[in-house]
C-alpha positions, 0 to 999 in steps of 0.5 A: 259838202259845205266847209262852213264850220259844219261839223258832221255828227257820227251816225249812231247806227253802228255795225252790230251784226253778231260775230262780225269782225271789228273795223280794221284801222291802219294808223299812220302816226308821226311818233310811235312813242308819243303819249297822244298817239298811244292814247288814240290807239287805245281809244280805237281799241276801247271802241272795239277796232283793231289797229295796226300802226304805220308809224315813224318815231323820234327815238329808238324802236321801242316795243309798242302795245299794238302791232306796228310797222316801223317807218323809220326815225325822224327828228323835231324840226328836221324838215328836209329829213322828214320829207325824205322819210315820208317817201322812205316810210311810204315805201316801207308801208307799201312793202307791207301790202298785206297788212295795209290792204287788210285795213278798212280805213287809213287814218293819217295824223298830220300833213306829213303822214297824210302824204305818206299814207297816200304815197303808200296807197299808190305804191300798193295800188289800194283804194282804201278810204282815208281820214285826215287827223289834223290836231295842229296847224303848223306855222309853215301852213299859215305863211303867205309866201311860196312855202306856205302856198306850196304846203297849202296846195299839197294839203288841199290836193290831199284833203279833197280826196279824203273821206273825213277830217278830224280836228281837235278844236273848232277854231282850226276849222274857222281859222284854217280849213274854212279859210283855205279849203271851203267845201273840200271836207267833211269835218268831225270834232274829236277833242283831246279828251281822255280816251273812253274805256281806260281806268282813271280812278275816281274824280277827287273831292276838291280841297283848298290848297293848304297854307302849310305847303307851297302852292303847286303849279304844273306844266304837263305834256309836250314842253315845247314853248320857250316863252312858257318856260321863261314865264315859269322860271321867272315865277320860280325866282319870284316865289322861291319859298311859296311856289313849286313848279312841276314839269311833266313830259318831254321838252322839245329841244328845238324849241327849248334848247337849254332846259335842264341847266335852267331847271337846276338853277331853281330849287323849287322847279322839279322836272319829272320827265316822261309820264304814262297816260292813263297810268300816271295821271291820278298821282300826277294831277293829285299833286298839283293845285293849278295847271299852266295851259298857255302856249306860244310856240306858234303865237297868233296862230295854232297856239291861239286855236288849240285845245290842249290835252292838259285842260281835259286831264286837269279838268277830270281831276278838278285841277284848274287851268291858267290860260292867256286871254283871247284864246280857244283855251280861255273860251273853254275855261270861261264856259265852265268858270273853271280856271283863270284867264290872264291878259298881257303883259303876262310877265306881270299878270301871271305873277300878280295872279299867283301872288293873290292866290298865295294870299287867298287860295279860295278861288282855286277851290271855287274853280275846282268845285266848278270842274267837279260839277261838270259832266264827266264827258266834258273830259272823257270821250264817250264810248263808241264815238270813234267807231261811230265816226269810222262807221259814218265815214265808211258808209258815206260816198265820196273820194278815197 
């Protein structure tokens, strides 16, 4: 089993015996209220699989759309508390042995939940196969000191026991998994595309932004980057009458400790708070001309490698993205000629780009038309992909 960026393709020979039960998935997630978690559960459901969540949460224990075993509350950035909660959550999951034992496969999102899943398996004395879903490479894993080495030792020891590794960007394989764990995994690329089976509405016919209203730039998703926030605040100051900045999502307080007070200083910045996917996406993106797709939370590392949800969501609704150069996101945009790539110093180049687009919005229309010509599966996951992946993993031999 080679680790050299070889991405396995799911078998298309699905279990198709009439009357056979669907695959049952135990999904260990870090936050039951996270929009991306909800999207993944819906994707499994759309592909005909039955999901039981074993999930922690960041807030109150709100009701979920799926059967969920609450593994307790954690907080962003509270790593000691989160480590303790991994053990506590594993005990809770093992205490629900009947639910856990009914699963055909365990899928664990991120390293802390992978550790939680294996602890729960051991406590419950199960041999259920495990898939590791790594959608962010935390900066602690990239450190070259004793902390980074200890975390990579943990990741390696668990990874080599899994039956599959899901990543959302090929750069995660090239820059992390190939580098540290060659030969220890079987990788599947599952980009952060919109889930198959949901209703997103028709793709719009691109229209040029009108001169009679301000240009609308959106920042959508988990708002977790202080530099991005500062860049957008500076834009709001520079173009108070001709630019609106719309913020959709939940700010990460550990990364942006002063959020609402800063937004309130800018009349042309509008914070819309949490949104629901897919229900709110059509209206959300229908009100935008451009999407900010930069991220510097883990500059030089994960921020360079990731492919964020917003490029797929915006792409479906023909809203071009703006991204810093020398990133995987910029490569995605360049391949489709469907957005704008800017280089350092961004404080100057971003303002210059917006100024040019205010004077001449035709390039926005050209990029929107390029997105409209892209096949829908550039933005929406193909139906059956996840069930094919699970089927392929369960048919393969190897560690559990």
